[in-house]
Backbone as XML, in Angstrom:
<?xml version="1.0"?>
<chain id="A" units="angstrom">
  <residue number="1" name="UNK">
    <atom name="N" x="0.822" y="-1.203" z="0.000"/>
    <atom name="CA" x="0.000" y="0.000" z="0.000"/>
    <atom name="C" x="0.859" y="1.257" z="0.000"/>
  </residue>
  <residue number="2" name="UNK">
    <atom name="N" x="1.949" y="1.258" z="0.768"/>
    <atom name="CA" x="2.810" y="2.431" z="0.818"/>
    <atom name="C" x="3.434" y="2.719" z="-0.537"/>
  </residue>
  <residue number="3" name="UNK">
    <atom name="N" x="3.791" y="1.691" z="-1.279"/>
    <atom name="CA" x="4.384" y="1.860" z="-2.596"/>
    <atom name="C" x="3.406" y="2.565" z="-3.522"/>
  </residue>
  <residue number="4" name="UNK">
    <atom name="N" x="2.133" y="2.178" z="-3.468"/>
    <atom name="CA" x="1.108" y="2.814" z="-4.292"/>
    <atom name="C" x="0.929" y="4.272" z="-3.892"/>
  </residue>
  <residue number="5" name="UNK">
    <atom name="N" x="0.972" y="4.561" z="-2.618"/>
    <atom name="CA" x="0.807" y="5.926" z="-2.122"/>
    <atom name="C" x="1.978" y="6.793" z="-2.567"/>
  </residue>
  <residue number="6" name="UNK">
    <atom name="N" x="3.188" y="6.270" z="-2.448"/>
    <atom name="CA" x="4.377" y="7.009" z="-2.881"/>
    <atom name="C" x="4.299" y="7.286" z="-4.375"/>
  </residue>
  <residue number="7" name="UNK">
    <atom name="N" x="3.897" y="6.287" z="-5.152"/>
    <atom name="CA" x="3.774" y="6.451" z="-6.602"/>
    <atom name="C" x="2.720" y="7.501" z="-6.930"/>
  </residue>
  <residue number="8" name="UNK">
    <atom name="N" x="1.604" y="7.481" z="-6.213"/>
    <atom name="CA" x="0.541" y="8.464" z="-6.441"/>
    <atom name="C" x="1.022" y="9.869" z="-6.086"/>
  </residue>
  <residue number="9" name="UNK">
    <atom name="N" x="1.754" y="10.001" z="-4.983"/>
    <atom name="CA" x="2.277" y="11.311" z="-4.587"/>
    <atom name="C" x="3.269" y="11.840" z="-5.615"/>
  </residue>
  <residue number="10" name="UNK">
    <atom name="N" x="4.116" y="10.967" z="-6.120"/>
    <atom name="CA" x="5.069" y="11.375" z="-7.156"/>
    <atom name="C" x="4.340" y="11.828" z="-8.413"/>
  </residue>
  <residue number="11" name="UNK">
    <atom name="N" x="3.329" y="11.057" z="-8.787"/>
    <atom name="CA" x="2.548" y="11.400" z="-9.967"/>
    <atom name="C" x="1.861" y="12.749" z="-9.785"/>
  </residue>
  <residue number="12" name="UNK">
    <atom name="N" x="1.289" y="12.977" z="-8.623"/>
    <atom name="CA" x="0.644" y="14.266" z="-8.336"/>
    <atom name="C" x="1.661" y="15.397" z="-8.343"/>
  </residue>
  <residue number="13" name="UNK">
    <atom name="N" x="2.839" y="15.126" z="-7.796"/>
    <atom name="CA" x="3.896" y="16.145" z="-7.788"/>
    <atom name="C" x="4.335" y="16.501" z="-9.190"/>
  </residue>
  <residue number="14" name="UNK">
    <atom name="N" x="4.452" y="15.492" z="-10.056"/>
    <atom name="CA" x="4.853" y="15.750" z="-11.443"/>
    <atom name="C" x="3.759" y="16.520" z="-12.169"/>
  </residue>
  <residue number="15" name="UNK">
    <atom name="N" x="2.498" y="16.173" z="-11.919"/>
    <atom name="CA" x="1.393" y="16.903" z="-12.539"/>
    <atom name="C" x="1.347" y="18.336" z="-12.039"/>
  </residue>
  <residue number="16" name="UNK">
    <atom name="N" x="1.580" y="18.518" z="-10.751"/>
    <atom name="CA" x="1.575" y="19.870" z="-10.185"/>
    <atom name="C" x="2.682" y="20.714" z="-10.805"/>
  </residue>
  <residue number="17" name="UNK">
    <atom name="N" x="3.858" y="20.110" z="-10.975"/>
    <atom name="CA" x="4.974" y="20.825" z="-11.592"/>
    <atom name="C" x="4.625" y="21.213" z="-13.022"/>
  </residue>
  <residue number="18" name="UNK">
    <atom name="N" x="3.991" y="20.317" z="-13.753"/>
    <atom name="CA" x="3.592" y="20.600" z="-15.134"/>
    <atom name="C" x="2.587" y="21.746" z="-15.178"/>
  </residue>
  <residue number="19" name="UNK">
    <atom name="N" x="1.641" y="21.731" z="-14.269"/>
    <atom name="CA" x="0.642" y="22.799" z="-14.205"/>
    <atom name="C" x="1.317" y="24.133" z="-13.920"/>
  </residue>
  <residue number="20" name="UNK">
    <atom name="N" x="2.272" y="24.136" z="-12.990"/>
    <atom name="CA" x="2.998" y="25.372" z="-12.682"/>
    <atom name="C" x="3.760" y="25.885" z="-13.900"/>
  </residue>
  <residue number="21" name="UNK">
    <atom name="N" x="4.372" y="24.973" z="-14.645"/>
    <atom name="CA" x="5.087" y="25.369" z="-15.859"/>
    <atom name="C" x="4.133" y="25.948" z="-16.887"/>
  </residue>
  <residue number="22" name="UNK">
    <atom name="N" x="2.971" y="25.343" z="-17.057"/>
    <atom name="CA" x="1.977" y="25.863" z="-17.992"/>
    <atom name="C" x="1.499" y="27.246" z="-17.565"/>
  </residue>
  <residue number="23" name="UNK">
    <atom name="N" x="1.277" y="27.419" z="-16.278"/>
    <atom name="CA" x="0.830" y="28.718" z="-15.778"/>
    <atom name="C" x="1.891" y="29.793" z="-16.034"/>
  </residue>
  <residue number="24" name="UNK">
    <atom name="N" x="3.142" y="29.443" z="-15.784"/>
    <atom name="CA" x="4.227" y="30.404" z="-16.034"/>
    <atom name="C" x="4.314" y="30.743" z="-17.518"/>
  </residue>
  <residue number="25" name="UNK">
    <atom name="N" x="4.203" y="29.758" z="-18.378"/>
    <atom name="CA" x="4.234" y="30.009" z="-19.820"/>
    <atom name="C" x="3.085" y="30.920" z="-20.234"/>
  </residue>
  <residue number="26" name="UNK">
    <atom name="N" x="1.909" y="30.707" z="-19.656"/>
    <atom name="CA" x="0.756" y="31.550" z="-19.968"/>
    <atom name="C" x="0.988" y="32.982" z="-19.496"/>
  </residue>
  <residue number="27" name="UNK">
    <atom name="N" x="1.589" y="33.148" z="-18.315"/>
    <atom name="CA" x="1.889" y="34.487" z="-17.800"/>
    <atom name="C" x="2.887" y="35.205" z="-18.700"/>
  </residue>
  <residue number="28" name="UNK">
    <atom name="N" x="3.901" y="34.487" z="-19.152"/>
    <atom name="CA" x="4.923" y="35.076" z="-20.032"/>
    <atom name="C" x="4.287" y="35.511" z="-21.344"/>
  </residue>
  <residue number="29" name="UNK">
    <atom name="N" x="3.484" y="34.640" z="-21.926"/>
    <atom name="CA" x="2.830" y="34.967" z="-23.200"/>
    <atom name="C" x="1.912" y="36.179" z="-23.046"/>
  </residue>
  <residue number="30" name="UNK">
    <atom name="N" x="1.150" y="36.212" z="-21.965"/>
    <atom name="CA" x="0.237" y="37.329" z="-21.719"/>
    <atom name="C" x="1.007" y="38.634" z="-21.534"/>
  </residue>
  <residue number="31" name="UNK">
    <atom name="N" x="2.098" y="38.592" z="-20.783"/>
    <atom name="CA" x="2.877" y="39.811" z="-20.548"/>
    <atom name="C" x="3.512" y="40.293" z="-21.844"/>
  </residue>
  <residue number="32" name="UNK">
    <atom name="N" x="4.003" y="39.388" z="-22.682"/>
    <atom name="CA" x="4.574" y="39.782" z="-23.976"/>
    <atom name="C" x="3.506" y="40.462" z="-24.831"/>
  </residue>
  <residue number="33" name="UNK">
    <atom name="N" x="2.307" y="39.921" z="-24.834"/>
    <atom name="CA" x="1.208" y="40.539" z="-25.591"/>
    <atom name="C" x="0.851" y="41.905" z="-25.002"/>
  </residue>
  <residue number="34" name="UNK">
    <atom name="N" x="0.927" y="42.036" z="-23.675"/>
    <atom name="CA" x="0.671" y="43.333" z="-23.035"/>
    <atom name="C" x="1.688" y="44.382" z="-23.496"/>
  </residue>
  <residue number="35" name="UNK">
    <atom name="N" x="2.954" y="43.995" z="-23.562"/>
    <atom name="CA" x="4.002" y="44.920" z="-24.021"/>
    <atom name="C" x="3.707" y="45.359" z="-25.448"/>
  </residue>
  <residue number="36" name="UNK">
    <atom name="N" x="3.420" y="44.407" z="-26.320"/>
    <atom name="CA" x="3.149" y="44.736" z="-27.724"/>
    <atom name="C" x="1.890" y="45.587" z="-27.872"/>
  </residue>
  <residue number="37" name="UNK">
    <atom name="N" x="0.867" y="45.277" z="-27.103"/>
    <atom name="CA" x="-0.364" y="46.074" z="-27.160"/>
    <atom name="C" x="-0.089" y="47.511" z="-26.730"/>
  </residue>
  <residue number="38" name="UNK">
    <atom name="N" x="0.664" y="47.685" z="-25.663"/>
    <atom name="CA" x="0.993" y="49.037" z="-25.198"/>
    <atom name="C" x="1.748" y="49.809" z="-26.282"/>
  </residue>
  <residue number="39" name="UNK">
    <atom name="N" x="2.718" y="49.154" z="-26.914"/>
    <atom name="CA" x="3.493" y="49.813" z="-27.962"/>
    <atom name="C" x="2.618" y="50.169" z="-29.159"/>
  </residue>
  <residue number="40" name="UNK">
    <atom name="N" x="1.770" y="49.245" z="-29.564"/>
    <atom name="CA" x="0.910" y="49.478" z="-30.734"/>
    <atom name="C" x="-0.107" y="50.580" z="-30.478"/>
  </residue>
  <residue number="41" name="UNK">
    <atom name="N" x="-0.619" y="50.649" z="-29.255"/>
    <atom name="CA" x="-1.617" y="51.670" z="-28.923"/>
    <atom name="C" x="-0.996" y="53.053" z="-28.741"/>
  </residue>
  <residue number="42" name="UNK">
    <atom name="N" x="0.218" y="53.104" z="-28.245"/>
    <atom name="CA" x="0.834" y="54.392" z="-27.921"/>
    <atom name="C" x="1.568" y="55.042" z="-29.078"/>
  </residue>
  <residue number="43" name="UNK">
    <atom name="N" x="2.103" y="54.245" z="-29.990"/>
    <atom name="CA" x="2.977" y="54.806" z="-31.026"/>
    <atom name="C" x="2.473" y="54.446" z="-32.414"/>
  </residue>
  <residue number="44" name="UNK">
    <atom name="N" x="2.561" y="55.427" z="-33.319"/>
    <atom name="CA" x="2.010" y="55.220" z="-34.656"/>
    <atom name="C" x="2.878" y="54.373" z="-35.579"/>
  </residue>
  <residue number="45" name="UNK">
    <atom name="N" x="4.207" y="54.485" z="-35.597"/>
    <atom name="CA" x="4.915" y="53.593" z="-36.519"/>
    <atom name="C" x="4.765" y="52.153" z="-36.030"/>
  </residue>
  <residue number="46" name="UNK">
    <atom name="N" x="4.657" y="51.228" z="-36.970"/>
    <atom name="CA" x="4.540" y="49.826" z="-36.539"/>
    <atom name="C" x="5.768" y="49.382" z="-35.742"/>
  </residue>
  <residue number="47" name="UNK">
    <atom name="N" x="5.541" y="48.471" z="-34.833"/>
    <atom name="CA" x="6.642" y="47.911" z="-34.048"/>
    <atom name="C" x="7.523" y="47.113" z="-35.007"/>
  </residue>
  <residue number="48" name="UNK">
    <atom name="N" x="8.828" y="47.407" z="-35.050"/>
    <atom name="CA" x="9.714" y="46.656" z="-35.949"/>
    <atom name="C" x="9.654" y="45.153" z="-35.670"/>
  </residue>
  <residue number="49" name="UNK">
    <atom name="N" x="9.749" y="44.377" z="-36.718"/>
    <atom name="CA" x="9.637" y="42.919" z="-36.618"/>
    <atom name="C" x="10.652" y="42.357" z="-35.628"/>
  </residue>
  <residue number="50" name="UNK">
    <atom name="N" x="11.887" y="42.841" z="-35.667"/>
    <atom name="CA" x="12.916" y="42.314" z="-34.755"/>
    <atom name="C" x="12.568" y="42.592" z="-33.298"/>
  </residue>
  <residue number="51" name="UNK">
    <atom name="N" x="11.990" y="43.749" z="-33.035"/>
    <atom name="CA" x="11.587" y="44.090" z="-31.671"/>
    <atom name="C" x="10.430" y="43.193" z="-31.250"/>
  </residue>
  <residue number="52" name="UNK">
    <atom name="N" x="9.467" y="43.027" z="-32.147"/>
    <atom name="CA" x="8.327" y="42.153" z="-31.880"/>
    <atom name="C" x="8.799" y="40.730" z="-31.554"/>
  </residue>
  <residue number="53" name="UNK">
    <atom name="N" x="9.702" y="40.229" z="-32.359"/>
    <atom name="CA" x="10.218" y="38.866" z="-32.146"/>
    <atom name="C" x="10.975" y="38.749" z="-30.829"/>
  </residue>
  <residue number="54" name="UNK">
    <atom name="N" x="11.750" y="39.779" z="-30.485"/>
    <atom name="CA" x="12.502" y="39.749" z="-29.228"/>
    <atom name="C" x="11.543" y="39.718" z="-28.037"/>
  </residue>
  <residue number="55" name="UNK">
    <atom name="N" x="10.486" y="40.504" z="-28.116"/>
    <atom name="CA" x="9.500" y="40.534" z="-27.035"/>
    <atom name="C" x="8.795" y="39.186" z="-26.937"/>
  </residue>
  <residue number="56" name="UNK">
    <atom name="N" x="8.345" y="38.665" z="-28.058"/>
    <atom name="CA" x="7.651" y="37.377" z="-28.060"/>
    <atom name="C" x="8.578" y="36.222" z="-27.694"/>
  </residue>
  <residue number="57" name="UNK">
    <atom name="N" x="9.860" y="36.385" z="-27.939"/>
    <atom name="CA" x="10.819" y="35.323" z="-27.657"/>
    <atom name="C" x="11.337" y="35.305" z="-26.235"/>
  </residue>
  <residue number="58" name="UNK">
    <atom name="N" x="11.075" y="36.368" z="-25.489"/>
    <atom name="CA" x="11.552" y="36.417" z="-24.110"/>
    <atom name="C" x="10.767" y="35.431" z="-23.250"/>
  </residue>
  <residue number="59" name="UNK">
    <atom name="N" x="11.470" y="34.742" z="-22.369"/>
    <atom name="CA" x="10.840" y="33.817" z="-21.423"/>
    <atom name="C" x="11.036" y="34.296" z="-19.994"/>
  </residue>
  <residue number="60" name="UNK">
    <atom name="N" x="11.523" y="35.535" z="-19.861"/>
    <atom name="CA" x="11.833" y="36.116" z="-18.558"/>
    <atom name="C" x="10.701" y="37.054" z="-18.151"/>
  </residue>
  <residue number="61" name="UNK">
    <atom name="N" x="9.855" y="36.599" z="-17.245"/>
    <atom name="CA" x="8.688" y="37.376" z="-16.832"/>
    <atom name="C" x="9.082" y="38.715" z="-16.213"/>
  </residue>
  <residue number="62" name="UNK">
    <atom name="N" x="10.143" y="38.751" z="-15.430"/>
    <atom name="CA" x="10.591" y="40.002" z="-14.806"/>
    <atom name="C" x="11.046" y="40.999" z="-15.876"/>
  </residue>
  <residue number="63" name="UNK">
    <atom name="N" x="11.751" y="40.509" z="-16.889"/>
    <atom name="CA" x="12.192" y="41.378" z="-17.979"/>
    <atom name="C" x="10.988" y="41.922" z="-18.747"/>
  </residue>
  <residue number="64" name="UNK">
    <atom name="N" x="10.039" y="41.059" z="-19.046"/>
    <atom name="CA" x="8.841" y="41.503" z="-19.761"/>
    <atom name="C" x="8.071" y="42.534" z="-18.941"/>
  </residue>
  <residue number="65" name="UNK">
    <atom name="N" x="8.039" y="42.353" z="-17.643"/>
    <atom name="CA" x="7.367" y="43.322" z="-16.773"/>
    <atom name="C" x="8.075" y="44.673" z="-16.834"/>
  </residue>
  <residue number="66" name="UNK">
    <atom name="N" x="9.421" y="44.672" z="-16.834"/>
    <atom name="CA" x="10.178" y="45.929" z="-16.970"/>
    <atom name="C" x="9.883" y="46.580" z="-18.322"/>
  </residue>
  <residue number="67" name="UNK">
    <atom name="N" x="9.898" y="45.766" z="-19.372"/>
    <atom name="CA" x="9.619" y="46.291" z="-20.712"/>
    <atom name="C" x="8.211" y="46.881" z="-20.786"/>
  </residue>
  <residue number="68" name="UNK">
    <atom name="N" x="7.260" y="46.249" z="-20.103"/>
    <atom name="CA" x="5.890" y="46.757" z="-20.093"/>
    <atom name="C" x="5.840" y="48.144" z="-19.456"/>
  </residue>
  <residue number="69" name="UNK">
    <atom name="N" x="6.505" y="48.297" z="-18.322"/>
    <atom name="CA" x="6.533" y="49.608" z="-17.655"/>
    <atom name="C" x="7.198" y="50.655" z="-18.536"/>
  </residue>
  <residue number="70" name="UNK">
    <atom name="N" x="8.263" y="50.278" z="-19.236"/>
    <atom name="CA" x="8.928" y="51.212" z="-20.150"/>
    <atom name="C" x="7.987" y="51.554" z="-21.304"/>
  </residue>
  <residue number="71" name="UNK">
    <atom name="N" x="7.252" y="50.571" z="-21.818"/>
    <atom name="CA" x="6.306" y="50.812" z="-22.912"/>
    <atom name="C" x="5.230" y="51.813" z="-22.498"/>
  </residue>
  <residue number="72" name="UNK">
    <atom name="N" x="4.879" y="51.813" z="-21.221"/>
    <atom name="CA" x="3.855" y="52.744" z="-20.734"/>
    <atom name="C" x="4.390" y="54.145" z="-20.498"/>
  </residue>
  <residue number="73" name="UNK">
    <atom name="N" x="5.696" y="54.275" z="-20.284"/>
    <atom name="CA" x="6.245" y="55.580" z="-19.910"/>
    <atom name="C" x="7.141" y="56.221" z="-20.957"/>
  </residue>
  <residue number="74" name="UNK">
    <atom name="N" x="7.616" y="55.458" z="-21.921"/>
    <atom name="CA" x="8.512" y="56.018" z="-22.943"/>
    <atom name="C" x="7.771" y="57.067" z="-23.767"/>
  </residue>
  <residue number="75" name="UNK">
    <atom name="N" x="8.493" y="58.087" z="-24.192"/>
    <atom name="CA" x="7.860" y="59.157" z="-24.975"/>
    <atom name="C" x="7.781" y="58.818" z="-26.458"/>
  </residue>
  <residue number="76" name="UNK">
    <atom name="N" x="8.509" y="57.790" z="-26.891"/>
    <atom name="CA" x="8.481" y="57.394" z="-28.295"/>
    <atom name="C" x="8.887" y="55.927" z="-28.419"/>
  </residue>
  <residue number="77" name="UNK">
    <atom name="N" x="8.613" y="55.365" z="-29.573"/>
    <atom name="CA" x="9.039" y="53.990" z="-29.827"/>
    <atom name="C" x="10.559" y="53.909" z="-29.825"/>
  </residue>
  <residue number="78" name="UNK">
    <atom name="N" x="11.207" y="54.929" z="-30.363"/>
    <atom name="CA" x="12.672" y="54.954" z="-30.365"/>
    <atom name="C" x="13.220" y="54.954" z="-28.937"/>
  </residue>
  <residue number="79" name="UNK">
    <atom name="N" x="12.604" y="55.751" z="-28.064"/>
    <atom name="CA" x="13.051" y="55.777" z="-26.659"/>
    <atom name="C" x="12.842" y="54.406" z="-26.012"/>
  </residue>
  <residue number="80" name="UNK">
    <atom name="N" x="11.708" y="53.774" z="-26.287"/>
    <atom name="CA" x="11.471" y="52.427" z="-25.764"/>
    <atom name="C" x="12.594" y="51.490" z="-26.194"/>
  </residue>
  <residue number="81" name="UNK">
    <atom name="N" x="12.942" y="51.532" z="-27.477"/>
    <atom name="CA" x="13.981" y="50.653" z="-27.998"/>
    <atom name="C" x="15.331" y="50.947" z="-27.350"/>
  </residue>
  <residue number="82" name="UNK">
    <atom name="N" x="15.639" y="52.206" z="-27.135"/>
    <atom name="CA" x="16.911" y="52.561" z="-26.504"/>
    <atom name="C" x="16.949" y="52.100" z="-25.046"/>
  </residue>
  <residue number="83" name="UNK">
    <atom name="N" x="15.878" y="52.341" z="-24.320"/>
    <atom name="CA" x="15.848" y="51.990" z="-22.902"/>
    <atom name="C" x="15.847" y="50.480" z="-22.668"/>
  </residue>
  <residue number="84" name="UNK">
    <atom name="N" x="15.297" y="49.737" z="-23.598"/>
    <atom name="CA" x="15.233" y="48.286" z="-23.450"/>
    <atom name="C" x="16.350" y="47.584" z="-24.210"/>
  </residue>
  <residue number="85" name="UNK">
    <atom name="N" x="17.136" y="48.342" z="-24.938"/>
    <atom name="CA" x="18.211" y="47.811" z="-25.782"/>
    <atom name="C" x="17.662" y="46.864" z="-26.844"/>
  </residue>
  <residue number="86" name="UNK">
    <atom name="N" x="16.466" y="47.189" z="-27.355"/>
    <atom name="CA" x="15.844" y="46.408" z="-28.413"/>
    <atom name="C" x="15.868" y="47.171" z="-29.733"/>
  </residue>
  <residue number="87" name="UNK">
    <atom name="N" x="16.915" y="47.947" z="-29.927"/>
    <atom name="CA" x="17.040" y="48.731" z="-31.156"/>
    <atom name="C" x="17.174" y="47.783" z="-32.331"/>
  </residue>
  <residue number="88" name="UNK">
    <atom name="N" x="16.327" y="47.974" z="-33.343"/>
    <atom name="CA" x="16.379" y="47.087" z="-34.508"/>
    <atom name="C" x="17.556" y="47.470" z="-35.406"/>
  </residue>
  <residue number="89" name="UNK">
    <atom name="N" x="18.055" y="46.505" z="-36.129"/>
    <atom name="CA" x="19.225" y="46.700" z="-36.977"/>
    <atom name="C" x="18.928" y="47.494" z="-38.237"/>
  </residue>
  <residue number="90" name="UNK">
    <atom name="N" x="17.665" y="47.555" z="-38.642"/>
    <atom name="CA" x="17.334" y="48.244" z="-39.886"/>
    <atom name="C" x="16.717" y="49.615" z="-39.637"/>
  </residue>
  <residue number="91" name="UNK">
    <atom name="N" x="17.009" y="50.196" z="-38.491"/>
    <atom name="CA" x="16.539" y="51.543" z="-38.195"/>
    <atom name="C" x="15.062" y="51.629" z="-37.878"/>
  </residue>
  <residue number="92" name="UNK">
    <atom name="N" x="14.453" y="50.509" z="-37.530"/>
    <atom name="CA" x="13.050" y="50.525" z="-37.151"/>
    <atom name="C" x="12.101" y="50.264" z="-38.300"/>
  </residue>
  <residue number="93" name="UNK">
    <atom name="N" x="12.633" y="50.075" z="-39.486"/>
    <atom name="CA" x="11.767" y="49.818" z="-40.643"/>
    <atom name="C" x="11.445" y="48.337" z="-40.714"/>
  </residue>
  <residue number="94" name="UNK">
    <atom name="N" x="10.228" y="48.051" z="-41.098"/>
    <atom name="CA" x="9.846" y="46.657" z="-41.337"/>
    <atom name="C" x="10.380" y="46.244" z="-42.688"/>
  </residue>
  <residue number="95" name="UNK">
    <atom name="N" x="10.854" y="45.008" z="-42.759"/>
    <atom name="CA" x="11.301" y="44.484" z="-44.044"/>
    <atom name="C" x="10.083" y="44.164" z="-44.890"/>
  </residue>
  <residue number="96" name="UNK">
    <atom name="N" x="10.170" y="44.524" z="-46.145"/>
    <atom name="CA" x="9.111" y="44.143" z="-47.074"/>
    <atom name="C" x="9.616" y="42.966" z="-47.883"/>
  </residue>
  <residue number="97" name="UNK">
    <atom name="N" x="8.793" y="41.977" z="-48.021"/>
    <atom name="CA" x="9.161" y="40.781" z="-48.767"/>
    <atom name="C" x="8.567" y="40.880" z="-50.165"/>
  </residue>
  <residue number="98" name="UNK">
    <atom name="N" x="9.430" y="40.734" z="-51.168"/>
    <atom name="CA" x="8.956" y="40.751" z="-52.549"/>
    <atom name="C" x="8.265" y="39.440" z="-52.856"/>
  </residue>
  <residue number="99" name="UNK">
    <atom name="N" x="7.555" y="39.410" z="-53.973"/>
    <atom name="CA" x="6.819" y="38.214" z="-54.382"/>
    <atom name="C" x="7.767" y="37.019" z="-54.553"/>
  </residue>
  <residue number="100" name="UNK">
    <atom name="N" x="9.031" y="37.265" z="-54.932"/>
    <atom name="CA" x="9.969" y="36.154" z="-55.139"/>
    <atom name="C" x="10.622" y="35.695" z="-53.836"/>
  </residue>
  <residue number="101" name="UNK">
    <atom name="N" x="10.234" y="36.298" z="-52.698"/>
    <atom name="CA" x="10.733" y="35.839" z="-51.403"/>
    <atom name="C" x="11.930" y="36.596" z="-50.885"/>
  </residue>
  <residue number="102" name="UNK">
    <atom name="N" x="12.484" y="37.534" z="-51.644"/>
    <atom name="CA" x="13.627" y="38.317" z="-51.150"/>
    <atom name="C" x="13.108" y="39.540" z="-50.421"/>
  </residue>
  <residue number="103" name="UNK">
    <atom name="N" x="13.944" y="40.091" z="-49.524"/>
    <atom name="CA" x="13.498" y="41.276" z="-48.797"/>
    <atom name="C" x="14.079" y="42.520" z="-49.456"/>
  </residue>
  <residue number="104" name="UNK">
    <atom name="N" x="13.474" y="43.668" z="-49.088"/>
    <atom name="CA" x="13.924" y="44.962" z="-49.627"/>
    <atom name="C" x="14.565" y="45.785" z="-48.557"/>
  </residue>
</chain>
């Protein structure tokens, strides 16, 4: 009986850990979307693709929270990029893809 109980406790512990990981992933995804929403609502030029990808690619909830606060207080998209060190390599312009698949 004790063996079954230990196995059940381990199984519950593994499930609990999985649930915690899922919850953390959901929090990270939500915070990344919050950062992007704040940027899109506050600033007229589109968010550069590289910046968007960096925000969506972050798995650090504390970093995303800092970026969110900066997105709410920065006076421009350029200032946001400077303060977060997310300056895009192409000067903030989105790459346009031609019909043949090359970028401009």
